[in-house]
C-alpha positions in Angstrom: 22.5 -13.6 9.8 23.2 -10.0 8.8 21.4 -7.0 10.3 19.0 -6.6 7.3 17.8 -10.2 7.4 17.5 -10.2 11.2 15.4 -7.0 11.0 13.2 -8.3 8.3 12.5 -11.5 10.2 12.0 -9.8 13.6 14.8 -12.0 15.1 15.8 -9.7 18.0 18.5 -12.0 19.3 20.2 -12.2 15.9 19.7 -8.4 15.5 21.5 -7.7 18.7 24.3 -10.1 17.7 24.7 -8.1 14.5 24.6 -4.8 16.3 27.1 -5.9 18.9 29.4 -7.0 16.1 29.4 -3.5 14.8 26.5 -3.4 12.2 25.7 0.2 11.2 22.1 1.0 11.9 22.2 3.8 9.2 23.5 1.5 6.5 21.3 0.8 3.4 20.9 -2.3 1.3 21.0 -2.2 -2.5 17.5 -0.8 -2.7 18.2 2.1 -0.2 16.5 0.5 2.8 17.9 0.5 6.3 17.3 -2.3 8.8 14.6 -0.1 10.4 12.7 0.0 7.1 13.0 -3.8 6.7 11.8 -4.3 10.3 8.7 -2.2 9.5 7.9 -4.4 6.5 8.1 -7.5 8.7 5.0 -6.3 10.5 3.0 -8.1 7.7 4.1 -11.5 9.0 4.2 -10.7 12.7 3.5 -7.3 14.1 4.7 -8.1 17.6 8.1 -9.3 16.4 8.4 -6.4 14.1 7.7 -3.9 17.0 10.4 -5.6 19.1 12.9 -5.3 16.2 12.0 -1.7 15.6 12.5 -0.9 19.3 15.9 -2.7 19.3 17.1 -0.7 16.3 15.8 2.6 17.7 17.6 1.8 21.0 20.7 1.3 19.0 20.4 4.7 17.5 18.6 4.1 14.2 17.2 7.5 12.9 13.5 7.2 13.0 12.9 9.6 10.1 15.6 8.4 7.7 13.9 8.0 4.3 14.2 4.8 2.4 15.0 4.1 -1.2 11.8 5.6 -2.5 11.4 8.2 0.2 9.1 6.3 2.5 9.9 6.3 6.2 9.7 3.3 8.6 6.4 4.7 9.9 5.0 4.8 6.3 6.0 1.2 5.7 4.7 0.0 9.1 1.3 1.6 8.3 1.3 -0.1 4.9 2.3 -3.5 6.1 1.0 -3.9 9.6 -2.6 -5.3 10.2 -2.5 -4.0 13.8 -1.5 -0.7 15.3 1.4 -1.9 17.5 4.4 -1.1 15.3 2.9 2.2 14.3 2.2 3.2 17.9 5.8 2.4 18.8 7.3 4.5 16.0 5.0 7.5 16.9 5.9 7.2 20.5 9.6 7.3 19.5 9.2 10.5 17.5 8.1 9.4 14.0 6.1 12.1 12.2 2.6 10.7 11.4 1.7 13.6 9.0 3.6 12.3 5.9 3.1 11.5 2.2 4.9 9.3 -0.2 6.6 10.5 -3.4 3.3 10.4 -5.2 1.4 12.6 -2.7 -0.4 9.7 -1.0 -0.9 10.5 2.7 0.1 7.7 5.1 -3.5 7.4 6.3 -4.7 6.6 2.8 -2.2 3.8 2.3 -2.6 2.3 5.8 -3.6 -1.4 5.6 -5.9 -1.5 8.6 -8.7 1.0 9.3 -7.6 1.2 13.0 -4.1 2.1 11.9 -5.4 4.8 9.6 -7.5 6.2 12.5 -4.6 6.2 14.8 -2.4 8.1 12.3 -5.2 10.6 11.6 -5.6 11.3 15.3 -1.8 11.7 15.8 -1.5 14.0 12.8 -4.5 16.0 13.9 -6.5 15.5 10.7 -9.7 13.9 9.7 -9.5 10.1 9.1 -9.6 9.1 5.4 -13.0 8.5 4.0 -13.5 4.7 3.5 -13.8 3.4 0.1 -17.5 3.4 0.9 -20.0 1.4 2.8 -19.6 -2.2 1.9 -21.9 -2.8 -1.1 -22.5 -6.3 0.1 -21.8 -8.2 3.3 -18.3 -9.4 3.8 -17.9 -13.0 2.8 -14.7 -15.1 2.3 -14.4 -16.4 -1.2 -13.8 -20.0 -2.1 -11.0 -20.8 -4.4 -13.5 -21.3 -7.3 -15.2 -18.0 -6.5 -11.9 -16.1 -6.4 -10.7 -17.6 -9.7 -14.0 -16.6 -11.3 -13.8 -13.1 -9.8 -10.2 -12.7 -10.8 -11.1 -13.6 -14.4 -13.9 -11.2 -14.5 -11.8 -8.4 -13.0 -9.0 -9.2 -15.5 -11.4 -8.8 -18.4 -12.3 -5.3 -17.2 -8.6 -4.4 -16.7 -7.9 -5.7 -20.3 -10.6 -3.3 -21.6 -9.0 -0.4 -19.7 -5.6 -1.3 -21.1 -7.1 -0.9 -24.6 -8.8 2.4 -23.5 -5.6 4.2 -22.7 -4.8 3.0 -19.2 -2.0 0.9 -17.7 -4.2 -1.5 -15.8 -2.5 -4.2 -13.7 -3.6 -7.1 -11.4 -1.5 -8.0 -8.4 0.8 -5.1 -8.9 3.4 -5.1 -6.1 2.6 -5.5 -2.4 1.7 -1.9 -1.5 0.0 0.9 -3.4 3.4 2.6 -3.9 4.8 -0.6 -5.3 1.8 -0.8 -7.6 2.3 2.7 -8.8 5.9 2.0 -9.6 5.0 -1.2 -11.5 2.5 0.9 -13.6 5.1 3.5 -14.3 7.5 0.9 -15.5 4.9 -0.7 -17.7 4.0 2.7 -19.2 7.5 3.4 -20.2 8.0 -0.2 -21.4 5.3 0.5 -23.9 7.5 3.2 -25.3 5.4 6.2 -24.4 5.4 9.0 -21.9 2.8 9.4 -19.2 1.3 12.3 -21.2 -0.1 9.8 -23.7 -2.1 7.9 -21.1 -5.5 8.3 -19.5 -4.1 6.9 -16.2 -3.3 3.9 -14.1 -5.7 1.4 -12.5 -4.5 -1.5 -10.4 -4.8 -3.7 -7.3 -2.0 -5.0 -5.2 -1.3 -8.4 -3.8 -2.4 -7.1 -0.4 -5.7 -6.0 -2.0 -6.1 -9.5 -3.5 -5.6 -11.1 -0.1 -8.2 -8.9 1.5 -10.6 -9.5 -1.4 -10.4 -13.3 -0.9 -11.1 -12.8 2.8 -13.9 -10.2 2.4 -15.4 -10.4 -1.1 -14.5 -6.7 -1.7 -11.6 -5.6 -4.0 -10.2 -2.1 -3.5 -8.9 -0.5 -6.7 -6.3 2.3 -7.0 -6.4 4.7 -9.9 -4.4 7.7 -11.0 -5.0 10.3 -13.7 -2.2 11.0 -16.2 -0.2 13.1 -16.7 0.0 14.9 -13.4 -2.5 13.4 -10.9 -4.3 16.6 -10.7 -7.8 16.7 -9.2 -9.4 16.9 -12.6 -7.4 14.0 -14.1 -7.9 11.9 -11.0 -11.7 12.3 -11.0 -11.8 11.7 -14.8 -9.8 8.5 -14.5 -11.8 7.3 -11.5 -15.0 7.8 -13.4 -13.9 5.8 -16.4 -12.7 2.9 -14.1 -15.9 2.8 -12.1 -18.1 2.9 -15.2 -16.1 0.1 -16.8 -16.6 -2.1 -13.8 -20.3 -1.3 -13.5 -20.8 -2.0 -17.2 -19.3 -5.5 -16.5 -22.0 -6.1 -13.9 -20.0 -5.3 -10.7 -21.4 -3.2 -7.9 -18.9 -0.5 -7.3 -18.8 2.0 -4.4 -16.9 5.2 -4.9 -17.4 8.7 -3.5 -16.4 10.5 -6.7 -13.2 12.1 -5.4 -9.7 11.5 -6.6 -8.3 10.8 -3.2 -10.5 7.8 -2.5 -10.3 4.2 -3.8 -13.1 2.4 -5.5 -14.5 -0.7 -3.8 -15.7 -3.5 -6.1 -18.1 -6.1 -4.7 -17.1 -9.6 -6.0 -20.2 -11.3 -4.7 -23.9 -10.5 -4.6 
């Protein structure tokens, strides 16, 4: 097992075998990710194993702030992928900067998967925690398979409408918000146009879908073309929210461009 696979799976014994055999902790894979980045993404499957792998790599001299293929650090990825604070706490304790943004200007607190992780990062960065997508418009309730299929179809119909209204609107776009943004960008250029010809992006990720099935609430990300300015973000967000409300969904949104919209799939 090479150092990348061992890091991703959180196999500390295999990781040390690779390191003892001379693996370079600063080496990158074909996507520009180091073993430290891959260990951070492994937090989705097992935060404790991921934290152990991160600690081993840092002990071996892995640079905690080395950017990955798209500029995200290991801390940013741990925040996006981990459902618990452990991996993020470890990286902060080992010197990772918690006051960071991705290449699209999204602060790590906004993209953090779990609210407790976002709060931890905000406290470490000395900033206010991100405003939630809004108070839950309906009680959380796990969806049955049939309910999710129905909700997925209804949401897809709204996204189809947004696609015809000048958006790139995607369902299940990537795993994280940054992945989803990249997928939307690729789709925009595949259509043969520049971002200047779009109203914006609207999408939810596979992580968002998993949470929606567990809670009955679907978080949407939107972006205003061509530059993501405050004006374009609020304009795009307003169109997205009105489209979902017109389709009969209860949507909670605070009206700002730096917050996500929360769609109630039940009730």
